[in-house]
DRENSE-763270 format. One line per 5 residues: number of its first residue (from 1); their letters; for each residue x, y, z of C-alpha. Coordinates in steps of 0.5 Angstrom, whole numbers, plus 500, padded with zeros to 3 digits. Layout:
N
NUM> a> X/Y/Z; ...
END
This chain:
493
1> mllgi> 508/455/476; 510/462/480; 507/463/487; 507/470/490; 506/472/498
6> dvgtt> 503/478/501; 504/480/508; 498/485/508; 495/490/514; 490/486/515
11> htkvg> 491/478/512; 497/474/508; 495/472/502; 499/466/498; 497/465/490
16> iyavd> 500/460/485; 499/462/478; 500/459/471; 505/463/467; 498/466/463
21> grlla> 495/468/469; 490/462/471; 490/462/479; 491/455/480; 491/456/488
26> hrqap> 489/461/493; 490/462/501; 490/467/506; 490/468/513; 489/474/518
31> tplat> 496/478/519; 497/476/527; 499/481/531; 503/480/536; 500/478/544
36> gtvgp> 502/480/550; 503/487/549; 502/494/552; 499/499/548; 498/499/540
41> ahydp> 497/494/535; 504/490/534; 505/484/529; 509/478/531; 515/478/526
46> damwq> 516/470/527; 508/469/527; 508/473/520; 513/468/518; 509/462/521
51> vaarl> 504/464/518; 506/465/510; 509/459/511; 503/455/513; 500/458/507
56> vreat> 505/456/502; 504/449/505; 497/449/503; 497/452/497; 502/448/494
61> hatdv> 499/441/496; 493/444/494; 496/444/486; 502/439/487; 506/443/481
66> riagl> 513/444/480; 514/453/482; 519/455/478; 519/461/482; 517/466/488
71> avasm> 517/472/490; 514/477/496; 510/483/497; 508/486/504; 506/493/507
76> gesgv> 510/499/506; 514/503/512; 513/497/517; 520/492/518; 523/487/523
81> tldad> 529/490/527; 534/483/528; 539/482/533; 546/479/530; 543/472/530
86> grath> 537/474/526; 532/475/531; 527/480/533; 529/485/537; 522/488/538
91> pvipw> 515/487/535; 513/490/527; 510/497/529; 505/497/524; 506/503/518
96> yddra> 499/506/520; 501/507/528; 502/514/529; 507/513/535; 512/517/532
101> apqmq> 508/523/530; 512/528/536; 519/524/532; 517/526/526; 515/533/528
106> rlatv> 522/534/530; 525/531/524; 522/536/520; 525/541/524; 532/538/523
111> lapar> 531/538/515; 525/542/511; 520/539/509; 521/540/502; 528/537/503
116> whait> 526/530/505; 521/531/499; 527/532/495; 531/526/497; 527/521/499
121> glypn> 520/523/494; 516/523/501; 514/528/505; 514/528/513; 509/523/516
126> pihtv> 510/519/522; 507/513/518; 514/513/515; 520/508/518; 525/513/519
131> akwvw> 520/517/525; 520/509/528; 527/508/528; 528/515/533; 521/512/536
136> lqena> 525/505/538; 532/509/540; 527/513/545; 523/508/547; 525/501/546
141> asawq> 532/503/548; 534/496/549; 532/493/544; 535/498/539; 542/497/543
146> rtrrw> 541/490/541; 538/491/533; 544/491/528; 539/490/522; 533/492/520
151> lsvtd> 528/489/514; 522/491/511; 517/485/512; 517/483/505; 525/483/506
156> ylgyr> 524/479/512; 520/473/509; 526/473/503; 531/472/509; 528/467/513
161> ltdra> 527/463/506; 534/465/503; 538/467/509; 540/473/505; 539/480/508
166> vmeas> 537/485/503; 533/491/502; 528/491/496; 528/498/492; 520/500/492
171> qaart> 521/498/499; 528/501/502; 523/508/499; 518/508/504; 523/508/509
176> maydv> 524/516/508; 531/514/509; 533/512/501; 536/517/496; 530/516/491
181> qagvw> 535/519/485; 541/516/487; 539/510/489; 542/509/496; 541/510/503
186> sqeil> 541/518/505; 547/519/510; 544/526/511; 538/523/513; 541/517/517
191> daagv> 545/522/521; 538/526/522; 535/521/526; 542/517/529; 542/511/525
196> dasll> 548/508/524; 549/505/516; 551/499/518; 543/497/520; 541/497/513
201> ppivp> 543/492/508; 544/493/500; 539/495/496; 537/490/490; 532/491/484
206> aatll> 525/487/485; 527/482/480; 534/480/483; 535/473/485; 536/472/493
211> gtvtp> 538/465/492; 533/458/493; 530/455/499; 534/453/504; 533/446/508
216> dasai> 530/450/514; 525/453/511; 523/448/506; 522/444/512; 517/449/514
221> tglpv> 514/451/507; 514/445/503; 518/447/498; 524/444/495; 531/447/497
226> dtpvf> 532/449/490; 526/453/489; 529/459/487; 527/466/491; 527/473/488
231> agghd> 526/479/492; 519/481/490; 517/489/492; 512/494/495; 505/492/495
236> hicaa> 502/497/492; 508/497/486; 507/490/485; 499/490/484; 500/496/479
241> lacga> 505/490/475; 500/485/475; 494/490/473; 498/494/467; 498/500/470
246> ltpsi> 505/503/467; 504/508/464; 500/515/465; 494/514/462; 491/508/466
251> aldsq> 491/509/474; 491/503/479; 486/504/485; 489/499/490; 483/498/496
256> gtaea> 485/495/503; 486/498/510; 489/504/506; 488/505/498; 493/507/494
261> ltlgl> 492/511/487; 498/509/483; 501/512/476; 507/508/472; 512/513/469
266> ptppr> 518/510/464; 523/514/468; 527/514/474; 523/518/480; 524/526/479
271> psaaa> 521/529/486; 522/535/483; 517/534/478; 512/530/483; 508/536/485
276> gfgtg> 508/533/492; 506/526/491; 510/520/493; 515/518/488; 520/512/488
281> phvid> 523/506/484; 518/501/480; 519/494/481; 520/495/474; 527/497/473
286> gcsyl> 529/503/471; 521/506/472; 518/510/477; 511/512/479; 507/517/482
291> lggvy> 502/515/489; 498/518/492; 491/516/495; 487/515/502; 490/513/508
296> ssgga> 484/510/510; 479/508/506; 478/501/508; 479/503/515; 473/508/514
301> lqwir> 468/504/512; 471/499/518; 470/505/523; 463/507/521; 461/500/520
306> salnl> 463/500/528; 460/507/530; 454/505/528; 455/498/531; 452/494/525
311> dgfdt> 453/486/524; 457/486/518; 459/490/511; 453/487/508; 449/491/512
316> lrela> 453/497/511; 452/497/504; 445/495/505; 444/502/508; 449/506/504
321> gsvgp> 445/504/498; 438/505/501; 440/513/500; 441/516/493; 447/520/491
326> adapl> 449/527/494; 443/526/500; 448/525/504; 453/529/509; 459/530/506
331> fiahf> 465/526/509; 472/529/508; 476/522/508; 483/525/512; 484/520/517
336> hgaap> 491/519/518; 492/525/514; 491/527/507; 495/525/502; 496/530/494
341> pfnda> 493/535/492; 492/536/500; 498/533/503; 497/535/510; 499/530/515
346> easga> 495/534/520; 489/532/517; 483/529/520; 476/527/518; 470/530/519
351> flevr> 462/530/517; 459/537/514; 452/539/512; 449/534/518; 442/535/519
356> pehga> 437/532/524; 434/528/519; 440/525/518; 442/517/521; 445/511/520
361> atlar> 444/511/512; 446/517/511; 452/517/515; 454/510/512; 453/513/505
366> avyeg> 457/520/506; 464/515/508; 463/512/501; 461/518/498; 467/521/501
371> vafel> 472/516/500; 471/516/493; 471/524/492; 478/524/496; 480/519/490
376> ragle> 478/524/485; 481/530/488; 488/525/487; 486/523/480; 486/530/478
381> alerv> 492/532/481; 496/526/478; 494/528/471; 496/535/472; 502/533/474
386> tripi> 503/528/467; 499/532/463; 497/526/460; 489/524/461; 487/518/465
391> elvrm> 483/513/461; 482/507/465; 482/506/472; 483/499/475; 480/498/482
396> vggna> 483/491/486; 483/490/493; 478/487/499; 472/492/497; 473/492/490
401> adplw> 468/487/489; 462/491/492; 458/494/486; 455/499/490; 462/502/492
406> arira> 464/501/484; 458/504/481; 460/510/486; 467/510/484; 466/510/477
411> avlgr> 460/516/477; 465/521/481; 471/520/479; 467/520/471; 471/514/468
416> plelp> 471/506/466; 472/503/472; 475/495/471; 475/490/476; 481/485/473
421> rhada> 479/478/473; 483/476/480; 481/481/485; 488/479/489; 493/483/485
426> vtlga> 498/484/489; 501/476/489; 500/475/482; 504/482/482; 509/478/486
431> allag> 509/472/481; 510/476/475; 516/479/478; 519/471/480; 517/470/472
436> lgagi> 521/476/470; 527/474/474; 526/467/472; 527/469/465; 519/466/463
441> yespa> 517/473/461; 522/478/457; 519/485/459; 514/487/464; 509/489/458
446> aavar> 510/482/455; 508/479/462; 502/484/463; 499/482/456; 500/475/457
451> tyrar> 496/475/464; 493/480/465; 485/480/463; 478/484/465; 473/481/470
456> ttflp> 468/487/470; 468/494/467; 463/499/471; 462/506/466; 460/512/469
461> dpawq> 452/513/471; 451/519/468; 445/522/472; 449/520/478; 456/523/475
466> rtydd> 452/530/474; 450/530/481; 456/528/483; 460/533/479; 457/538/484
471> rfldy> 458/535/490; 466/534/489; 467/542/488; 463/542/496; 468/537/497
476> vryar> 474/540/496; 472/547/498; 471/545/505; 476/541/505; 481/547/503
481> alqac> 477/551/508; 478/545/514; 486/545/512; 487/553/513; 483/553/519
486> raqgg> 488/548/522; 494/552/519; 492/559/523; 491/555/529; 497/553/528
491> ast> 500/559/527; 497/563/532; 500/557/538
END
C-alpha cells in the first residue's frame, strides 16, 4: 500500500491507497497556525509536523496494512528556515502573504520581469519565496542570521521523516530562484536577493528515494523504521499526475484557497514558449507544465460568505443558486493579483454593473461566475500557447463536489467537466510518486491507467453556455480596462 501526505494552505491530509487507486484510509485536520505572533498569520513548522505525524498514525492504525512507500506534497512558495541543529528560526510565512511586496518591487528593478521569467518561468510576484527571503533579512535579521538551511514545506516533512535535507525540483521552481532550464539554483538571482547558495540544499526529482523513516519519526508516526520515503512535490503538480493531466488536451482544475489550471507537456521547461504562464519541472522526470489559474477562488467564496455574514457555504450556495445565469453583476476575480492572460501582480478584485436591486444573492452568484470567467480566460490562453484544443477539464479540491460550482463552470468553460472518484487528488499523486519510486508502476502513464477513475461528469447546459459566452466577453473587456487604468495611474505618478 502507498501513503501520501498533503500539507495544504487550510488543511493537512493523509491518504492510504491500494496500488489500484482504491482509498483505504483518509484523515485530515487544519494546518496549524502559529500562536502568539504579531501581525499576519504564520504557520508553526513543528506543529505542522506534529499534525501530519498524528494523521499518519491514525490512518495507518485504521488500516493495519504495510506501507510500501510514502511521499509528501505541500503548498508551494512557503518554507522553513532552519538553524545548524535543524530547528526552525522563524515561523513559516504563508505563500499568499503579501508583506514582501516592497521587496519584490525592488528585486524587479534589479532584474527586469522578462529576465525573471526567462530564468525561473515566473514573473515577479510577492507570493514567491525569493521576496520573502529578502523580507526576512530586513525584518527578522536575528532569525535570518541563525538560518543555515531553507526547505519547502514538502522537503521539511521529508527531512523530519528521514533526516535528509533536499529540495524537490517542482518545489524549488516555486521559490523563483531556480533556473528551470539549467536545473540549478540561479546564482544571478541569489546575488540579487543577497542569499548565500549554502542555504539551499541539493535538488532532486520527485520520485527520488530520500531514505527510510528514522527511529524518532517512527515513534511519532507509527511507521516502521524501514518504510521508504520519496521526495514528493508541489501539490498542484502532484494532483495533475493523479488526474492524468499529463498532455495538453486534458487540463486539471485544482481547487483550494487558490486555484490552479495545469497542463502537462512532454518536454523540459521552456519559458520562452510559455507566453507568460508559469512553467517548471513536472513531478514526472523530463516533463514540464504550464500553470495558471486564480490566486483566490475558494478564498473569494470565503470572503463573500464572511462579507455577507452567512453562517456557512450551504447558505451561500442556496443564495447563488436562486439567481439565474448572468443576472448578477460582474465580479473580476483578481484577489492577490491576476495570472495569465492578464498577468498583473497589481490587479485587485472588483464588482461592476452593480444596480440598486442587487443584493446578497446576486453578489454571491457574481463571485461564483467571476471565478469561472477567470478560469476560461486562462484556459483559452493555454490553448493559444499549445495550439492544441483542451477537450476535457478534470476538477478536484475542496469545492469540486458543489453541483452549482460545477454546473456554472461547465457552461462557462464550454467543455465537459469531470470529477475524479477521489476529490483529494494531491495525496493520491504523492502516493503514486512513492509507487513510481518503489518500482510498483513502470511509468506515470501506467500508474494513471491503473488508478484513475471518473466519478461524475458535468456537460455544459446549452442555454447557460450561450448566455455565458456573451457575458465572458464583457468580463475580459472590463478586466482589460481596469488593467489599463492601473497602468495609466502608475505612469502618472
